[in-house]
Each structure stands twice: as C-alpha cells, then as structure tokens.
C-alpha positions in Angstrom: 21.6 -23.6 142.5 21.9 -21.6 145.7 20.6 -18.1 145.4 22.7 -15.2 146.9 21.2 -13.5 149.6 21.7 -9.7 149.7 23.9 -9.1 152.8 24.2 -5.8 154.1 27.7 -4.5 153.4 29.7 -3.2 156.2 31.0 0.3 155.7 34.6 0.4 157.0 35.7 3.7 155.4 34.0 5.9 158.0 35.9 4.0 160.7 39.1 4.2 158.7 38.9 7.8 157.9 37.9 8.7 161.6 40.8 6.7 162.9 43.3 8.4 160.5 41.7 11.8 161.4 41.9 11.0 165.2 45.6 9.9 164.8 46.5 13.1 162.7 44.8 15.3 165.6 46.9 13.4 168.3 50.3 13.9 166.1 49.5 17.5 165.8 48.9 18.0 169.5 52.1 16.0 170.4 53.9 18.1 167.7 52.8 21.3 169.6 53.6 20.1 173.0 57.0 18.6 172.1 57.9 21.0 169.3 60.7 22.6 171.0 62.4 19.4 172.1 61.9 18.1 168.4 63.5 21.1 167.1 66.3 21.0 169.5 67.0 17.5 168.7 67.0 18.0 164.9 69.4 20.9 165.4 71.7 18.9 167.6 71.5 16.0 165.2 72.3 18.0 161.9 74.5 20.6 163.4 72.5 23.2 161.2 69.5 25.5 161.8 66.2 23.7 161.5 63.3 25.0 159.2 61.8 26.6 162.4 65.1 28.4 163.3 65.1 29.8 159.5 61.4 31.0 159.9 62.3 32.8 163.3 65.4 34.4 161.8 63.5 35.5 158.7 60.9 37.2 161.0 63.5 38.9 163.0 65.2 40.2 159.9 61.8 41.7 158.7 61.6 43.3 162.0 64.9 44.6 161.8 64.5 46.0 158.2 61.2 47.5 159.3 63.1 49.8 161.6 65.1 51.5 158.8 64.8 55.2 159.2 66.1 56.5 155.7 69.3 57.7 157.4 72.2 56.1 155.5 74.3 55.2 158.6 71.4 53.8 160.6 70.1 51.7 157.7 73.7 50.4 157.1 74.0 49.3 160.5 70.5 47.7 160.6 71.5 45.9 157.2 74.7 44.6 158.8 72.6 43.4 161.9 70.2 41.6 159.5 73.1 40.0 157.5 74.8 39.0 160.6 71.8 37.5 162.2 71.2 35.3 159.1 74.7 33.9 159.1 74.9 33.2 162.9 73.6 29.7 163.7 70.7 29.5 166.3 72.7 27.1 168.4 75.3 29.9 169.0 72.5 32.2 169.9 70.9 29.7 172.3 74.4 29.2 174.1 74.9 32.9 174.3 71.5 33.2 176.0 72.6 30.8 178.7 76.0 32.4 179.6 76.8 36.3 179.9 80.5 35.8 178.9 79.4 33.9 175.7 76.6 36.5 175.0 79.2 39.5 175.5 81.6 37.6 173.1 78.9 37.2 170.5 78.0 40.7 170.7 81.7 41.8 170.2 82.0 39.5 167.0 78.7 40.3 165.6 77.9 44.1 166.2 79.8 47.3 166.2 79.7 47.4 170.1 82.9 47.7 172.0 83.8 45.1 174.5 82.8 47.4 177.2 79.6 48.1 175.5 78.9 44.5 174.9 79.6 43.7 178.6 77.3 46.4 179.8 74.5 45.5 177.5 74.6 41.7 178.6 74.9 42.9 182.2 71.8 44.6 181.9 70.1 41.7 180.3 71.5 39.1 182.6 70.9 40.9 185.9 67.3 42.3 185.1 64.5 39.9 186.2 62.3 41.3 183.4 64.5 39.7 180.7 64.9 36.2 182.4 62.0 34.6 180.9 63.1 35.7 177.4 66.5 34.5 177.8 65.3 31.2 179.2 63.0 30.7 176.2 65.8 31.5 173.8 68.2 29.2 175.7 65.7 26.5 175.3 64.9 27.0 171.7 61.2 27.7 172.6 60.4 30.2 170.0 56.7 30.5 170.7 57.4 31.4 174.4 60.2 33.7 173.2 57.7 35.7 171.0 55.3 35.9 173.8 57.9 37.3 176.1 59.1 39.6 173.4 55.6 40.9 173.1 55.1 41.2 176.8 58.5 43.2 177.0 57.3 45.4 174.1 53.9 46.1 175.5 55.2 47.2 179.0 58.1 49.3 177.8 61.1 47.2 179.1 62.4 46.8 175.5 62.5 50.6 175.1 64.3 51.0 178.7 66.8 48.3 177.4 67.7 50.2 174.2 68.0 53.5 176.3 70.4 51.7 178.6 72.6 50.4 176.0 72.7 53.7 174.2 
C-alpha cells in the first residue's frame, strides 16, 4: 500500500474573498461615477421616479416643512408646495430646468403664482449666471451636484436674493 503524503493545502479562499472585495469596490466606484446616467436611464425606461428621485423629493419636503412659521396661511402654502412636489414627476422638473417656458408653465400649474409672477421668477433664474450650475445639475438629474450648488447658493446669499426678487 501506498502511504499518503501530507501535501500542503492551497488556500483559495483568501484569493476568492479578495477578488470579490475588489470587484465590489470597482462596482461602487462605477456606481458613483455613472450614478446620474444610471438613474436617468432607469427613469426613462420605467417612466416613473427612481428611488433616488424619491429620496431627493423627501429631503426637499423635509426642508420645506422645516420652514413652517406657525402662521396658518404660510404653513398652508408650504403644505401645498410639499404636496405638489411629491406629486410632480422628476422628469417634469428636469425638463423645466432646461426650458424657461416649461419652467414658467410648471410654476403656473403647481404654485399660487400668477402667470406674470411665474415668468418673472423664471426670468431671474434663467438669466442670472449664479443659478446656471444649479439648473444644469437639475436638468441632468445630477442630484449630488445640485445639492452642492444649493449649498453654495445658500452660503453666498444668492437664494435669499432670489426670494427677495420673486416677492
């Protein structure tokens, strides 16, 4: 009889686990880089808001609701704005960010602004270079860039200026 020699066992698991972790890191990096494109493709394919769109809307609604003052008229208007935002498809908002006429029409339909007030508001947003990067990010569905631009506009006072110009 032949005796069995003890052969060293090859350890494959560390290589397999390392390969899977490497693949996961690559997928995460690709997801971050191509997220807007993937999100936009999913929206175009299904015709519905994507999970990322819903998250963005929920965050915007939270921001709107945090603006409540206790005044019943103001709070009712804010509630209406939050409700309207939840009902409006992100694809509609993205189209409006590309075209001033569509943006004005969207404001007419979804807010209490008159047609002339909507046109004045969109004129300010579309003709002031400070808002171009924000509009472009929204039009492209790039929510991370839109948030960064919102933060920049909030910090440098341009959003307060916009509110003053609209009112």
